[in-house]
VOFIBA-511235 format. One record per residue: residue in three letters; x, y, z of N, C-alpha, C, O, CB in turn. Coordinates in pm, whole numbers, padded with zeros to 5 digits, always signed. Glycine has a CB too. Example, Ala and Ser with C-alpha at 12.3 -4.5 7.8 and 13.67 -1.06 7.14 Angstrom:
2
ALA+01319-00569+00780+01230-00450+00780+01320-00330+00780+01424-00332+00846+01131-00447+00905;SER+01285-00225+00708+01367-00106+00714+01290+00003+00787+01341+00114+00804+01408-00060+00572;
END
This chain:
163
MET+03471+08901+13756+03604+08861+13646+03627+08723+13601+03660+08676+13492+03747+08894+13710;LYS+03587+08641+13781+03615+08498+13776+03522+08450+13631+03556+08368+13546+03561+08418+13937;GLU+03384+08539+13639+03317+08461+13549+03356+08472+13419+03355+08388+13329+03194+08482+13556;LYS+03385+08573+13419+03411+08660+13238+03514+08540+13176+03502+08508+13057+03529+08873+13239;PHE+03639+08459+13283+03754+08406+13231+03668+08255+13242+03729+08182+13164+03915+08440+13324;LYS+03593+08202+13282+03533+08092+13275+03493+08086+13184+03531+07987+13121+03462+08064+13343;LYS+03398+08174+13115+03310+08171+13008+03407+08198+12855+03359+08165+12747+03188+08293+13044;PHE+03538+08259+12863+03628+08270+12784+03713+08102+12768+03731+08038+12665+03713+08397+12840;SER+03745+08072+12886+03794+07955+12879+03723+07863+12789+03768+07809+12689+03804+07910+12998;GLN+03570+07851+12855+03440+07776+12822+03473+07792+12611+03484+07699+12532+03253+07891+12914;THR+03481+07946+12582+03470+07947+12438+03571+07924+12385+03563+07922+12262+03428+08049+12385;ILE+03722+07893+12452+03826+07871+12386+03830+07713+12350+03871+07665+12244+03939+07924+12465;VAL+03790+07661+12436+03775+07462+12473+03661+07428+12308+03689+07350+12218+03630+07406+12712;GLY+03564+07498+12316+03441+07511+12212+03509+07489+12081+03517+07394+12003+03357+07665+12212;LEU+03567+07647+12087+03648+07666+11922+03753+07536+11921+03773+07482+11812+03762+07846+11903;THR+03797+07503+11999+03959+07407+11992+03904+07265+11937+03950+07211+11837+04056+07376+12181;VAL+03776+07199+12036+03675+07097+11953+03639+07093+11857+03659+06981+11810+03583+07080+11977;ILE+03557+07203+11746+03517+07229+11664+03641+07242+11560+03629+07196+11446+03436+07320+11696;LEU+03731+07292+11593+03828+07318+11500+03895+07146+11459+03914+07100+11347+03946+07440+11576;ALA+03923+07075+11607+03967+06935+11575+03888+06844+11467+03919+06775+11370+03964+06863+11704;MET+03741+06889+11549+03662+06801+11434+03663+06836+11281+03654+06753+11190+03514+06802+11467;THR+03674+06954+11269+03708+06988+11127+03789+06917+11057+03779+06842+10961+03756+07098+11115;LEU+03887+06963+11138+04000+06875+11062+04047+06766+11049+04133+06740+10965+04081+06895+11072;ILE+03995+06678+11136+03949+06519+11132+03852+06476+11041+03857+06362+10995+03892+06473+11256;VAL+03738+06579+11002+03663+06510+10881+03713+06600+10758+03653+06577+10653+03481+06511+10898;SER+03804+06691+10754+03867+06761+10625+03965+06630+10579+03939+06558+10483+03966+06928+10664;ALA+04086+06615+10670+04164+06482+10659+04104+06345+10597+04170+06269+10525+04201+06449+10796;PHE+03983+06328+10631+03923+06201+10518+03854+06235+10375+03803+06145+10308+03797+06116+10593;THR+03857+06360+10335+03751+06375+10214+03836+06360+10125+03953+06370+10163+03664+06506+10191;GLY+03818+06339+10021+03895+06337+09875+03871+06495+09827+03791+06581+09862+03817+06209+09748;PRO+03962+06491+09744+03946+06615+09679+03841+06657+09600+03761+06585+09540+04034+06631+09614;SER+03846+06800+09603+03693+06848+09530+03698+06888+09396+03622+06970+09345+03624+06975+09599;GLN+03795+06824+09338+03824+06873+09196+03946+06756+09139+04041+06713+09203+03888+07055+09200;ALA+03913+06728+09017+03957+06656+08952+04106+06676+08910+04122+06788+08860+03876+06651+08870;GLN+04226+06596+08916+04346+06658+08875+04385+06760+08747+04303+06755+08654+04416+06557+08864;PRO+04467+06826+08734+04553+06859+08807+04473+06928+08911+04529+06925+09020+04654+06927+08742;GLY+04341+06998+08908+04256+07112+09008+04314+07080+09160+04350+06966+09186+04057+07084+09006;GLY+04320+07155+09231+04309+07128+09355+04451+07047+09398+04471+07066+09518+04174+07052+09375;ASN+04541+06972+09346+04672+06942+09353+04691+06844+09412+04805+06805+09434+04743+07021+09395;VAL+04519+06742+09477+04554+06648+09595+04510+06535+09522+04420+06539+09437+04481+06671+09749;TYR+04570+06436+09554+04506+06263+09549+04442+06261+09636+04444+06315+09746+04592+06131+09563;ALA+04345+06159+09561+04222+06104+09718+04291+06002+09762+04358+05925+09693+04036+06034+09688;PRO+04272+05999+09904+04290+05844+09986+04313+05732+09950+04197+05697+09931+04201+05801+10042;MET+04389+05624+09918+04290+05546+09882+04233+05424+09902+04236+05321+09833+04299+05545+09804;ASN+04167+05456+10033+04031+05429+10107+03926+05453+10036+03820+05402+10071+04010+05503+10223;THR+03931+05529+09927+03756+05583+09952+03672+05529+09836+03583+05586+09773+03731+05774+09948;SER+03729+05383+09819+03669+05309+09726+03651+05193+09744+03729+05146+09827+03713+05313+09631;GLY+03565+05106+09690+03553+04937+09683+03600+04909+09561+03561+04793+09546+03400+04865+09697;THR+03640+04928+09493+03643+04937+09372+03808+04928+09342+03884+04994+09414+03562+05062+09327;THR+03854+04856+09247+04028+04809+09250+04065+04950+09227+03990+05022+09161+04103+04682+09110;GLN+04219+05016+09297+04220+05132+09273+04371+05091+09232+04415+04981+09264+04173+05240+09385;THR+04456+05196+09153+04589+05176+09103+04677+05299+09196+04630+05404+09239+04591+05196+08920;LYS+04814+05252+09211+04863+05380+09278+04997+05398+09164+05026+05318+09075+04909+05358+09474;THR+05046+05488+09187+05158+05486+09117+05282+05529+09161+05257+05622+09239+05139+05540+09022;GLY+05383+05515+09156+05511+05486+09215+05506+05407+09373+05435+05315+09414+05586+05630+09222;LYS+05595+05471+09426+05640+05361+09575+05566+05335+09648+05511+05438+09687+05728+05396+09675;LEU+05520+05234+09703+05404+05219+09816+05504+05132+09902+05540+05016+09882+05234+05135+09765;ASN+05549+05243+10034+05596+05180+10156+05527+05141+10269+05452+05212+10336+05672+05246+10200;PHE+05562+04994+10293+05472+04932+10419+05559+04863+10493+05640+04807+10419+05349+04831+10383;THR+05585+04835+10638+05650+04790+10720+05641+04627+10727+05736+04549+10731+05617+04859+10827;TRP+05450+04583+10729+05398+04468+10753+05305+04462+10663+05263+04574+10632+05357+04448+10876;PHE+05243+04355+10595+05131+04294+10523+05070+04220+10502+05105+04149+10408+05124+04288+10466;GLU+04938+04185+10573+04926+04066+10614+04794+04039+10542+04706+04123+10523+04934+04050+10766;ASP+04790+03869+10494+04642+03813+10356+04534+03887+10507+04586+03925+10611+04606+03525+10295;TYR+04414+03890+10485+04274+03919+10582+04260+03781+10583+04271+03705+10679+04124+04016+10520;ASP+04233+03752+10456+04154+03609+10429+04243+03461+10461+04221+03342+10442+04110+03607+10253;GLN+04334+03526+10509+04468+03373+10551+04573+03458+10615+04664+03525+10566+04566+03263+10381;PRO+04526+03433+10757+04625+03487+10860+04729+03406+10857+04717+03288+10823+04577+03496+10999;GLY+04845+03460+10892+04986+03404+10879+05031+03437+10743+05129+03509+10762+04995+03246+10903;TYR+05011+03423+10611+05005+03445+10484+05092+03596+10538+05015+03621+10631+04836+03439+10400;TYR+05187+03700+10544+05248+03806+10565+05316+03834+10444+05357+03737+10380+05324+03801+10675;ALA+05332+03921+10412+05451+03993+10367+05573+04097+10475+05523+04168+10562+05381+04084+10263;ASP+05677+04096+10464+05769+04204+10577+05881+04224+10494+05967+04143+10461+05825+04137+10745;PRO+05871+04326+10469+05999+04315+10330+06127+04353+10451+06243+04326+10419+05979+04482+10148;GLY+06111+04393+10537+06250+04366+10565+06324+04269+10694+06417+04273+10774+06293+04494+10578;GLY+06213+04185+10651+06249+04077+10763+06259+03906+10693+06349+03897+10609+06107+04086+10895;ASN+06191+03797+10714+06236+03684+10691+06084+03603+10632+06055+03484+10647+06316+03627+10831;SER+06014+03692+10573+05866+03659+10514+05924+03528+10395+06031+03496+10343+05773+03835+10422;TRP+05795+03487+10391+05801+03417+10229+05792+03483+10090+05822+03430+09983+05689+03328+10213;LEU+05744+03615+10111+05770+03747+09997+05873+03799+09977+05905+03863+09877+05711+03860+10015;TYR+05970+03762+10119+06080+03823+10147+06214+03787+10033+06289+03841+09952+06103+03782+10294;ARG+06175+03642+10100+06248+03458+10047+06277+03488+09901+06380+03485+09834+06110+03284+10054;LEU+06096+03530+09866+06091+03456+09712+06202+03603+09623+06289+03573+09541+05858+03437+09630;TYR+06185+03689+09646+06229+03791+09612+06380+03785+09623+06436+03809+09516+06167+03885+09677;SER+06459+03760+09722+06576+03705+09715+06599+03569+09669+06684+03508+09734+06621+03718+09821;TYR+06541+03503+09567+06542+03371+09517+06593+03240+09631+06661+03139+09614+06640+03381+09388;ASP+06526+03299+09752+06543+03187+09831+06420+03108+09873+06381+03149+09983+06609+03227+09942;ILE+06340+03004+09823+06254+02918+09882+06276+02851+09931+06370+02779+09895+06194+02873+09844;ARG+06212+02828+10038+06232+02688+10146+06072+02660+10163+05974+02733+10177+06327+02725+10332;SER+06098+02487+10151+05963+02419+10236+06031+02302+10259+06143+02271+10219+05801+02392+10152;ASP+05950+02235+10330+05956+02075+10366+05953+01983+10281+06035+01902+10238+05864+02032+10438;ILE+05804+02017+10256+05790+01942+10064+05694+02012+10000+05592+02060+10049+05728+01759+10038;PHE+05734+02016+09877+05685+02080+09729+05596+01982+09659+05621+01877+09600+05817+02113+09622;TYR+05468+02055+09686+05362+01954+09636+05339+01963+09488+05413+02057+09460+05224+01977+09706;ASP+05270+01914+09349+05252+01929+09234+05098+02065+09305+05049+02062+09418+05227+01754+09131;ARG+05061+02167+09187+04935+02210+09273+04802+02163+09224+04690+02183+09270+04923+02362+09281;ASN+04860+02063+09073+04712+02017+09027+04673+01898+09082+04563+01843+09076+04695+01997+08879;ASN+04780+01863+09140+04787+01683+09196+04896+01664+09314+05017+01639+09314+04851+01561+09050;THR+04812+01685+09401+04898+01658+09509+04971+01513+09561+05053+01510+09653+04824+01701+09602;SER+04931+01408+09495+04980+01276+09476+05135+01299+09444+05216+01225+09500+04898+01196+09357;TYR+05176+01392+09363+05314+01429+09296+05371+01519+09378+05312+01621+09413+05309+01491+09154;TYR+05481+01492+09413+05574+01572+09527+05748+01562+09516+05802+01472+09453+05532+01502+09685;VAL+05813+01656+09577+05977+01658+09605+05942+01686+09737+05867+01770+09787+06093+01775+09522;ASP+06017+01594+09786+06063+01605+09924+06246+01652+09921+06338+01571+09925+06029+01438+10004;PRO+06255+01755+09915+06464+01710+09919+06504+01581+09979+06557+01479+09936+06574+01826+10035;ALA+06456+01626+10105+06535+01525+10264+06510+01383+10243+06584+01300+10295+06451+01557+10445;SER+06399+01345+10161+06373+01215+10150+06313+01174+10083+06292+01275+10016+06342+01169+10220;SER+06241+01076+10022+06174+01023+09896+06092+01120+09819+06044+01197+09903+06085+00911+09928;SER+06053+01153+09703+05995+01195+09615+05878+01145+09520+05859+01024+09526+06075+01219+09571;ARG+05810+01204+09449+05688+01107+09338+05674+01242+09277+05632+01352+09312+05505+01014+09412;VAL+05750+01163+09123+05680+01235+08984+05712+01197+08883+05810+01131+08847+05695+01363+08957;ASN+05620+01244+08825+05501+01144+08708+05637+01072+08586+05637+00958+08539+05338+01303+08579;GLU+05751+01195+08558+05812+01184+08494+05949+01273+08513+05927+01387+08552+05740+01188+08407;VAL+06061+01244+08496+06203+01314+08487+06284+01292+08368+06319+01181+08330+06290+01270+08597;GLN+06312+01403+08312+06395+01398+08173+06506+01506+08150+06499+01629+08143+06295+01416+08051;ALA+06613+01415+08141+06765+01538+08148+06818+01497+08025+06761+01424+07944+06909+01519+08294;ASP+06966+01563+08009+07050+01506+07877+07151+01476+07980+07214+01375+07949+07101+01617+07727;ARG+07197+01543+08121+07260+01507+08178+07255+01469+08312+07155+01519+08364+07313+01558+08154;VAL+07315+01407+08383+07304+01389+08528+07392+01350+08611+07439+01236+08621+07225+01320+08554;TYR+07429+01482+08698+07580+01447+08748+07578+01425+08928+07507+01485+09008+07696+01596+08699;GLY+07635+01367+08944+07669+01365+09115+07559+01259+09173+07522+01265+09290+07643+01543+09202;PHE+07515+01166+09087+07376+01102+09208+07479+00969+09256+07588+00940+09206+07166+01026+09104;SER+07446+00937+09309+07524+00823+09409+07435+00687+09425+07466+00577+09471+07549+00890+09578;ASP+07335+00726+09379+07244+00608+09365+07109+00637+09297+07069+00752+09313+07217+00549+09503;ILE+07014+00536+09205+06968+00609+09113+06885+00480+09060+06918+00428+08953+07079+00689+09019;ARG+06759+00421+09149+06737+00300+09143+06584+00294+09007+06539+00391+08945+06711+00248+09320;SER+06552+00196+09001+06391+00220+08918+06400+00007+08848+06505-00040+08805+06408+00420+08709;PRO+06308-00051+08856+06246-00119+08819+06336-00158+08657+06409-00251+08622+06107-00058+08835;ILE+06302-00076+08612+06288-00095+08476+06375+00071+08394+06332+00183+08421+06092-00119+08447;PHE+06489+00052+08303+06503+00191+08234+06511+00161+08077+06563+00082+07998+06647+00277+08287;TYR+06407+00303+08083+06373+00306+07900+06479+00406+07830+06527+00510+07874+06191+00380+07855;ASP+06502+00338+07701+06545+00450+07593+06497+00576+07578+06389+00576+07520+06525+00411+07477;TYR+06543+00703+07611+06428+00864+07593+06399+00836+07462+06284+00802+07435+06503+01056+07608;ASN+06478+00843+07380+06429+00814+07211+06329+00715+07120+06244+00742+07035+06537+00780+07152;ASN+06388+00559+07188+06296+00464+07144+06261+00375+07240+06337+00279+07255+06337+00397+07038;THR+06159+00385+07312+06103+00305+07449+06123+00110+07389+06106+00026+07478+05876+00368+07485;SER+06140+00083+07316+06143-00040+07261+06249-00107+07303+06256-00229+07310+06139-00039+07130;TYR+06354-00013+07341+06485-00071+07420+06528-00027+07597+06553+00081+07652+06616-00013+07321;TYR+06525-00111+07626+06531-00129+07793+06632-00202+07890+06638-00325+07900+06420-00195+07827;ILE+06684-00145+07936+06752-00235+08059+06640-00280+08222+06592-00206+08307+06905-00118+08117;ASP+06637-00372+08211+06562-00467+08321+06651-00538+08362+06665-00654+08323+06448-00558+08279;PRO+06739-00474+08464+06838-00553+08557+06777-00716+08623+06850-00814+08610+06870-00438+08695;ASN+06657-00728+08684+06594-00800+08746+06578-00932+08657+06578-01047+08700+06483-00730+08788;SER+06560-00885+08502+06448-00993+08399+06581-00990+08285+06701-00976+08304+06239-00902+08321;THR+06506-01008+08169+06560-00975+08023+06550-00806+08000+06456-00737+08038+06456-01064+07898;SER+06669-00760+07929+06700-00628+07850+06645-00653+07722+06582-00752+07687+06857-00589+07835;ARG+06682-00531+07642+06656-00515+07498+06720-00428+07465+06680-00312+07475+06537-00494+07454;MET+06827-00457+07421+06898-00326+07374+06947-00328+07221+06914-00424+07151+07028-00298+07468;ASN+07027-00223+07170+07040-00248+07031+07199-00307+06987+07243-00368+06890+07002-00106+06956;VAL+07249-00259+07096+07423-00251+07121+07485-00327+07203+07393-00406+07224+07473-00132+07171;VAL+07567-00362+07262+07654-00404+07375+07770-00372+07352+07809-00465+07282+07656-00533+07406;ASN+07894-00271+07370+07984-00271+07335+08054-00275+07489+08027-00191+07575+07998-00173+07233;ALA+08142-00381+07509+08227-00362+07666+08371-00425+07584+08397-00478+07476+08150-00490+07845;ASP+08455-00374+07729+08589-00389+07668+08630-00465+07791+08633-00414+07904+08681-00246+07622;ALA+08655-00569+07769+08708-00654+07881+08898-00694+07863+08968-00699+07761+08599-00812+07873;VAL+08927-00713+07986+09067-00757+08017+09038-00852+08149+08989-00834+08261+09180-00618+08048;TYR+09114-01002+08052+09132-01090+08186+09184-01075+08267+09293-01017+08277+09168-01180+08189;ASN+09118-01126+08351+09209-01092+08543+09181-01241+08597+09082-01257+08669+09098-00932+08695;PRO+09245-01327+08573+09246-01440+08642+09188-01439+08832+09129-01523+08901+09404-01481+08617;THR+09241-01303+08857+09217-01312+09030+09073-01258+09032+09012-01242+09137+09337-01203+09143;TYR+09026-01231+08919+08866-01174+08997+08805-01340+08969+08838-01422+08883+08741-00998+08882;ALA+08730-01346+09053+08605-01455+09099+08494-01426+09102+08440-01434+09213+08603-01506+09217;PRO+08406-01376+08977+08265-01391+09038+08176-01469+09149+08056-01444+09160+08216-01416+08956;
END
């Protein structure tokens, strides 16, 4: 009796291992028919070529294989989450084509040209020379000679003011 039970338990263990291996192998096998036959989508990892997923793709963490440290954490504070939330942060922003141009909001910046129709809220704007936007033959050079078309000044005589 003991011998029969031992053979029976070995048979059950053997069948369990075969069943487990069959399930594992079939879990990684693509569908045997084209859609909609078989009614099963192929796993996304069955090809080395570009693949397309329709519908949502949910993940908790995605990191660039070639550049560790560049990651997307949709529920956290990753660069991708901030970009999606319209919150882009950096100590300094470099021009992608020429890194000698940059904007450092907390310090000095170097840009090639700034054009604005109106500027508000600046307490200090400095330049060795200021050119007219529409005609660069007109300019103001505070340290030297300036060339302007017309200068209008309303002067009020103040005898207590002495420059």
